[in-house]
C-alpha positions as a printed Julia matrix, in Angstrom:
236×3 Matrix{Float64}:
  27.63  -40.8    44.34
  28.86  -40.29   40.78
  28.57  -37.23   38.58
  25.67  -38.64   36.59
  23.82  -39.47   39.79
  23.86  -35.77   40.7
  22.08  -34.75   37.49
  18.38  -34.49   38.18
  15.84  -35.37   35.54
  13.49  -32.55   34.61
  10.27  -32.85   36.54
   6.9   -33.11   34.87
   5.5   -29.69   34.08
   8.99  -28.2    33.93
  10.34  -25.59   31.51
  10.7   -28.03   28.61
   7.11  -29.18   28.99
   5.88  -25.59   29.05
   7.84  -24.72   25.9
   6.55  -27.82   24.14
   2.97  -27.0    25.1
   3.33  -23.41   23.91
   4.69  -24.58   20.54
   1.83  -27.04   20.11
  -0.74  -24.4    21.03
   0.75  -21.94   18.55
   0.79  -24.56   15.8
  -2.85  -25.36   16.49
  -3.74  -21.66   16.45
  -2.01  -21.13   13.09
  -3.7   -24.2    11.62
  -7.15  -23.15   12.83
  -6.67  -19.63   11.46
  -5.58  -20.95    8.06
  -8.63  -23.19    7.95
 -10.9   -20.28    8.92
  -9.44  -18.0     6.25
 -10.42  -20.38    3.46
 -13.88  -18.8     3.5
 -12.68  -15.22    3.97
 -11.52  -12.4     1.7
  -8.28  -10.48    2.17
  -6.5    -7.43    0.83
  -2.92   -6.17    1.19
  -2.47   -2.41    1.48
   0.37   -0.01    2.29
  -0.05    1.97    5.5
   0.74    5.68    5.44
   1.59    8.12    8.21
   3.82    6.91   11.02
   4.02    3.45    9.5
   5.02    4.7     6.07
   5.92    1.83    3.8
   4.59   -0.92    6.07
   2.34   -3.51    4.47
  -0.89   -4.49    6.17
  -3.02   -7.5     5.32
  -6.68   -7.29    6.26
  -9.18  -10.15    6.36
 -12.98   -9.98    6.19
 -15.13  -12.56    7.93
 -18.46  -13.72    6.57
 -20.26  -11.53    9.12
 -18.51   -8.41    7.79
 -16.12   -7.98   10.71
 -12.48   -7.51    9.73
  -9.11   -8.04   11.39
  -5.44   -7.5    10.67
  -3.28  -10.51    9.87
  -0.87   -9.43   12.61
  -3.65   -9.53   15.24
  -6.45  -11.91   14.22
  -8.01  -11.87   17.68
  -9.03   -8.19   17.49
 -12.14   -7.67   15.39
 -13.31   -4.41   13.85
 -16.41   -3.18   12.09
 -16.02   -0.81    9.18
 -17.78    2.49    9.87
 -16.4     4.64    7.08
 -14.14    4.98    4.04
 -12.9     8.23    2.5
 -10.9     8.68   -0.69
 -10.87   11.54   -3.18
 -10.0     9.29   -6.11
  -7.02    9.15   -8.42
  -4.79   12.2    -8.94
  -2.6    12.87  -11.97
   0.3    15.27  -12.49
   1.42   16.68  -15.85
   5.07   15.84  -16.53
   6.84   17.75  -19.32
   9.93   16.31  -21.0
  12.17   18.26  -23.4
  14.67   16.45  -25.64
  17.28   18.41  -27.65
  18.96   17.18  -30.84
  21.82   19.05  -32.56
  22.06   18.95  -36.35
  24.59   20.54  -38.78
  27.95   20.08  -40.49
  31.25   19.05  -38.97
  34.6    20.4   -40.13
  38.17   19.63  -39.08
  40.73   22.22  -38.04
  44.17   22.18  -36.5
  45.87   20.0   -39.12
  48.37   22.76  -40.07
  49.16   23.55  -36.44
  49.71   19.9   -35.68
  52.02   19.47  -38.62
  54.03   22.56  -37.69
  54.57   21.37  -34.16
  55.66   17.99  -35.46
  58.16   19.59  -37.83
  59.77   21.53  -35.01
  60.22   18.38  -32.97
  61.51   16.11  -35.72
  61.46   17.17  -39.39
  59.98   14.55  -41.71
  58.7    11.97  -39.24
  57.52   14.68  -36.86
  55.47   16.24  -39.64
  53.52   13.01  -40.14
  52.95   12.62  -36.42
  51.87   16.24  -36.05
  49.47   15.89  -38.97
  47.91   12.85  -37.32
  47.32   14.83  -34.16
  45.77   17.61  -36.21
  43.04   15.35  -37.6
  41.48   14.94  -34.15
  40.11   18.47  -33.78
  36.48   18.88  -34.94
  33.92   21.63  -34.77
  30.18   21.35  -35.28
  28.02   24.16  -36.51
  24.31   24.02  -36.99
  20.97   24.23  -35.15
  19.55   22.47  -32.07
  16.07   21.0   -32.43
  14.03   20.54  -29.23
  11.02   18.26  -28.82
   8.7    18.82  -25.87
   6.15   16.23  -24.74
   3.65   16.39  -21.87
   1.98   13.37  -20.31
  -0.2    12.73  -17.27
   1.4    10.54  -14.62
  -0.61    9.15  -11.72
   0.54   10.1    -8.22
   0.03    8.18   -5.0
  -2.98    9.25   -2.96
  -4.2     8.5     0.57
  -7.45    6.83    1.65
  -8.82    6.65    5.2
 -10.49    3.55    6.58
 -12.38    4.13    9.86
 -12.84    1.11   12.11
 -14.55    0.46   15.45
 -13.06   -2.07   17.85
 -15.87   -4.56   18.53
 -14.72   -5.29   22.07
 -13.72   -1.85   23.33
 -15.86    0.34   21.08
 -12.83    2.53   20.28
 -12.91    4.17   16.86
  -9.64    4.48   14.93
  -8.74    5.86   11.51
  -6.14    4.04    9.41
  -4.54    5.81    6.45
  -3.47    3.85    3.39
  -1.5     5.15    0.42
  -1.1     3.83   -3.08
  -2.17    4.03   -6.69
  -5.82    4.02   -7.69
  -5.96    0.29   -8.46
  -4.94   -0.66   -4.91
  -7.14    1.94   -3.22
 -10.11    0.89   -5.34
  -9.48   -2.64   -4.11
  -9.54   -1.34   -0.53
 -12.72    0.6    -1.25
 -14.49   -2.53   -2.51
 -13.18   -4.47    0.49
 -14.59   -1.88    2.91
 -17.92   -1.65    1.1
 -18.36   -5.43    1.05
 -17.63   -5.52    4.8
 -20.32   -2.92    5.49
 -22.78   -4.73    3.21
 -22.13   -8.06    4.94
 -22.61   -6.47    8.36
 -25.95   -5.0     7.26
 -27.34   -8.37    6.16
 -26.7    -9.98    9.54
 -28.2    -7.17   11.64
 -31.22   -8.41   13.54
 -33.02   -5.54   15.2
 -35.1    -7.08   17.99
 -38.59   -5.61   18.38
 -38.82   -3.38   21.41
 -41.8    -2.78   23.6
 -41.36    0.92   22.91
 -41.23    1.65   19.14
 -39.28    4.82   19.82
 -36.51    2.77   21.45
 -36.32    0.65   18.32
 -36.11    3.75   16.18
 -33.4     5.14   18.44
 -31.36    2.0    17.96
 -31.74    2.24   14.21
 -30.51    5.85   14.38
 -27.38    4.65   16.18
 -26.77    2.11   13.43
 -27.22    4.88   10.87
 -24.65    7.06   12.63
 -22.23    4.12   12.69
 -22.59    3.74    8.93
 -23.93    0.2     9.24
 -27.33    0.98    7.73
 -28.07    3.45    4.96
 -30.3     6.52    5.13
 -32.87    4.73    2.95
 -32.99    1.77    5.32
 -33.41    4.07    8.3
 -36.21    6.02    6.62
 -38.01    2.77    5.76
 -37.77    1.57    9.34
 -38.92    4.95   10.58
 -42.06    4.78    8.42
 -42.69    1.22    9.63
 -42.32    2.08   13.32
 -44.37    5.28   13.14
 -46.94    3.76   10.8
 -46.61    6.43    8.16
């Protein structure tokens, strides 16, 4: 039996087949996600805290649920957003400018030294050295300016894991333009979630009202919506 006869062909379902299948599945997953995201809205924000400097891209589905680009399978509902707004610091800059007359000194000393070294020629050389010494006398004028410079601030986005129910707070830092973008993103997610809520009528009106109170506590419905439902259920 020759050397080539000893080499066995990979069996069906072997390692190569598994790798090929995994690659195809991943390609299909990426393609499907890209197609799905055509109808979704995204925002890119900078995480603060332990992940300082890390960029996070969030996507919002049409139903208001959001997910991170790094983990599109885990869906969250937005239950809160907190931000104190832009903050500015006063920065003072002082610039000094010196004005006055300049005068030369040291020409005689330079010439004398040159004469001692080599009379005649040395005098000319020493005089040349003497012309390099200058002295300025006058006043220094200072200009002070103060301007407001925006500083980075931190906003907190509170999310509830749809599957596990776990509530987590994510801190984002940045300038006001980026955090305002995040604020609008969060608000639109909560608004979208509110429009798709379908509260099923319960046999007990108090159970229905209890469920609405839970939605109010989650931040999914507003106080006005809860009060309207309360009046409807109680008939007042």
